[in-house]
DOPA-878745 format. One record per residue (C-alpha): residue in one letter; y negated, z negated, x. Coordinates in steps of 0.25 Angstrom, whole numbers. Example, Ala and Ser with C-alpha at 12.3 -4.5 7.8 and 13.67 -1.06 7.14 Angstrom:
BEGIN
@residuo=a, v=18, w=-31, u=49 .
@residuo=s, v=4, w=-29, u=55 .
END
This chain:
BEGIN
@residuo=m, v=0, w=0, u=0 .
@residuo=k, v=-12, w=5, u=7 .
@residuo=y, v=-22, w=1, u=-4 .
@residuo=l, v=-20, w=-14, u=-1 .
@residuo=e, v=-22, w=-12, u=14 .
@residuo=v, v=-34, w=-19, u=20 .
@residuo=r, v=-42, w=-11, u=30 .
@residuo=k, v=-49, w=-17, u=41 .
@residuo=a, v=-64, w=-15, u=42 .
@residuo=r, v=-68, w=-7, u=54 .
@residuo=i, v=-81, w=-7, u=61 .
@residuo=e, v=-86, w=6, u=67 .
@residuo=i, v=-91, w=2, u=81 .
@residuo=i, v=-94, w=16, u=86 .
@residuo=p, v=-107, w=18, u=77 .
@residuo=m, v=-111, w=4, u=80 .
@residuo=i, v=-111, w=7, u=95 .
@residuo=d, v=-119, w=20, u=94 .
@residuo=i, v=-130, w=12, u=86 .
@residuo=m, v=-130, w=1, u=97 .
@residuo=f, v=-132, w=11, u=108 .
@residuo=f, v=-143, w=18, u=100 .
@residuo=l, v=-150, w=5, u=98 .
@residuo=l, v=-148, w=1, u=113 .
@residuo=v, v=-154, w=15, u=117 .
@residuo=f, v=-166, w=13, u=108 .
@residuo=f, v=-169, w=-1, u=113 .
@residuo=i, v=-168, w=3, u=127 .
@residuo=m, v=-178, w=15, u=124 .
@residuo=i, v=-188, w=5, u=118 .
@residuo=t, v=-187, w=-5, u=129 .
@residuo=l, v=-190, w=6, u=139 .
@residuo=h, v=-201, w=11, u=131 .
@residuo=m, v=-195, w=25, u=130 .
@residuo=i, v=-200, w=26, u=116 .
@residuo=p, v=-215, w=28, u=117 .
@residuo=n, v=-225, w=20, u=109 .
@residuo=a, v=-234, w=27, u=99 .
@residuo=g, v=-249, w=27, u=103 .
@residuo=l, v=-261, w=35, u=107 .
@residuo=r, v=-262, w=41, u=121 .
@residuo=t, v=-274, w=35, u=128 .
@residuo=q, v=-280, w=34, u=142 .
@residuo=l, v=-281, w=19, u=144 .
@residuo=p, v=-292, w=14, u=152 .
@residuo=s, v=-288, w=9, u=166 .
@residuo=s, v=-290, w=-6, u=171 .
@residuo=s, v=-287, w=-12, u=185 .
@residuo=s, v=-284, w=-25, u=179 .
@residuo=a, v=-274, w=-21, u=168 .
@residuo=q, v=-262, w=-30, u=165 .
@residuo=s, v=-249, w=-27, u=159 .
@residuo=l, v=-248, w=-34, u=145 .
@residuo=v, v=-236, w=-37, u=136 .
@residuo=p, v=-234, w=-25, u=126 .
@residuo=p, v=-244, w=-26, u=114 .
@residuo=n, v=-240, w=-28, u=100 .
@residuo=v, v=-251, w=-18, u=95 .
@residuo=t, v=-257, w=-7, u=104 .
@residuo=v, v=-271, w=-2, u=99 .
@residuo=s, v=-275, w=12, u=104 .
@residuo=i, v=-290, w=16, u=105 .
@residuo=a, v=-292, w=31, u=106 .
@residuo=d, v=-304, w=38, u=113 .
@residuo=d, v=-310, w=41, u=100 .
@residuo=g, v=-309, w=26, u=96 .
@residuo=g, v=-297, w=28, u=87 .
@residuo=v, v=-289, w=15, u=86 .
@residuo=s, v=-274, w=16, u=84 .
@residuo=v, v=-261, w=7, u=83 .
@residuo=d, v=-248, w=13, u=85 .
@residuo=g, v=-253, w=27, u=82 .
@residuo=k, v=-260, w=23, u=69 .
@residuo=s, v=-275, w=24, u=69 .
@residuo=m, v=-283, w=12, u=63 .
@residuo=t, v=-296, w=5, u=62 .
@residuo=p, v=-299, w=-8, u=68 .
@residuo=e, v=-298, w=-14, u=55 .
@residuo=a, v=-284, w=-9, u=52 .
@residuo=l, v=-281, w=-14, u=66 .
@residuo=t, v=-285, w=-28, u=62 .
@residuo=a, v=-277, w=-27, u=50 .
@residuo=m, v=-265, w=-22, u=57 .
@residuo=l, v=-266, w=-33, u=68 .
@residuo=a, v=-269, w=-44, u=58 .
@residuo=a, v=-256, w=-40, u=50 .
@residuo=r, v=-247, w=-43, u=61 .
@residuo=p, v=-239, w=-56, u=61 .
@residuo=d, v=-246, w=-63, u=72 .
@residuo=p, v=-259, w=-56, u=76 .
@residuo=g, v=-262, w=-67, u=86 .
@residuo=h, v=-250, w=-63, u=95 .
@residuo=t, v=-252, w=-48, u=93 .
@residuo=v, v=-255, w=-41, u=106 .
@residuo=v, v=-264, w=-29, u=105 .
@residuo=t, v=-267, w=-19, u=116 .
@residuo=v, v=-278, w=-10, u=114 .
@residuo=a, v=-276, w=4, u=122 .
@residuo=g, v=-289, w=11, u=122 .
@residuo=a, v=-292, w=24, u=128 .
@residuo=a, v=-301, w=24, u=140 .
@residuo=q, v=-312, w=31, u=132 .
@residuo=a, v=-311, w=22, u=120 .
@residuo=h, v=-324, w=15, u=115 .
@residuo=i, v=-325, w=0, u=118 .
@residuo=q, v=-330, w=-2, u=104 .
@residuo=r, v=-317, w=3, u=98 .
@residuo=l, v=-310, w=-7, u=108 .
@residuo=v, v=-318, w=-18, u=103 .
@residuo=a, v=-315, w=-15, u=89 .
@residuo=v, v=-300, w=-15, u=91 .
@residuo=m, v=-301, w=-28, u=98 .
@residuo=d, v=-309, w=-34, u=87 .
@residuo=a, v=-299, w=-29, u=77 .
@residuo=c, v=-288, w=-36, u=85 .
@residuo=r, v=-295, w=-49, u=86 .
@residuo=t, v=-299, w=-49, u=71 .
@residuo=a, v=-284, w=-47, u=68 .
@residuo=g, v=-281, w=-60, u=76 .
@residuo=v, v=-275, w=-53, u=89 .
@residuo=s, v=-278, w=-60, u=101 .
@residuo=q, v=-271, w=-52, u=112 .
@residuo=v, v=-278, w=-39, u=114 .
@residuo=a, v=-277, w=-31, u=127 .
@residuo=l, v=-283, w=-18, u=132 .
@residuo=a, v=-273, w=-7, u=137 .
@residuo=a, v=-277, w=-2, u=151 .
@residuo=q, v=-271, w=7, u=161 .
@residuo=p, v=-270, w=1, u=175 .
@residuo=t, v=-277, w=8, u=186 .
@residuo=a, v=-268, w=16, u=195 .
@residuo=t, v=-275, w=14, u=208 .
@residuo=p, v=-287, w=5, u=211 .
@residuo=v, v=-295, w=17, u=218 .
@residuo=a, v=-297, w=28, u=208 .
@residuo=q, v=-304, w=42, u=210 .
@residuo=p, v=-316, w=44, u=202 .
@residuo=g, v=-314, w=52, u=189 .
@residuo=a, v=-299, w=50, u=190 .
@residuo=q, v=-291, w=44, u=179 .
@residuo=p, v=-280, w=34, u=183 .
@residuo=a, v=-266, w=39, u=180 .
@residuo=p, v=-259, w=32, u=168 .
@residuo=q, v=-247, w=24, u=171 .
@residuo=s, v=-236, w=27, u=162 .
@residuo=g, v=-229, w=17, u=154 .
@residuo=t, v=-238, w=5, u=159 .
@residuo=q, v=-249, w=0, u=150 .
@residuo=a, v=-258, w=-12, u=155 .
@residuo=a, v=-268, w=-19, u=147 .
@residuo=a, v=-279, w=-29, u=151 .
@residuo=p, v=-279, w=-41, u=142 .
@residuo=q, v=-291, w=-43, u=133 .
END
């Protein structure tokens, strides 16, 4: 009587191993920063006293024309204040402002005021470290790929 025979449950392990390898590769790629972040490409100002900081929670980009964006989304300083205030703990949120070298200082101050109004106390300015102490007149320092340094505010 085959109808009363109890079949043992089988766990298919081969698909589970495939999924585990896929997750392993994905996490390795994220750890090694092989997946690029979204953002605007800007020429950062250079600084001889730049220090490396911990990765920020929020990166605000200021373009040459004064446009402010977070994660590729354009926003006003008021919208930035609302977004930062809506975060769970704005007092411990680290914000890095990456402004273009030709960005107006007034727009930078407006972004910093928006961060302070939201309760953010850790605001840093992104800067590119100078390559050599002796620079030729009129020459731009070569950008260092993969390293972003910031001078704490």
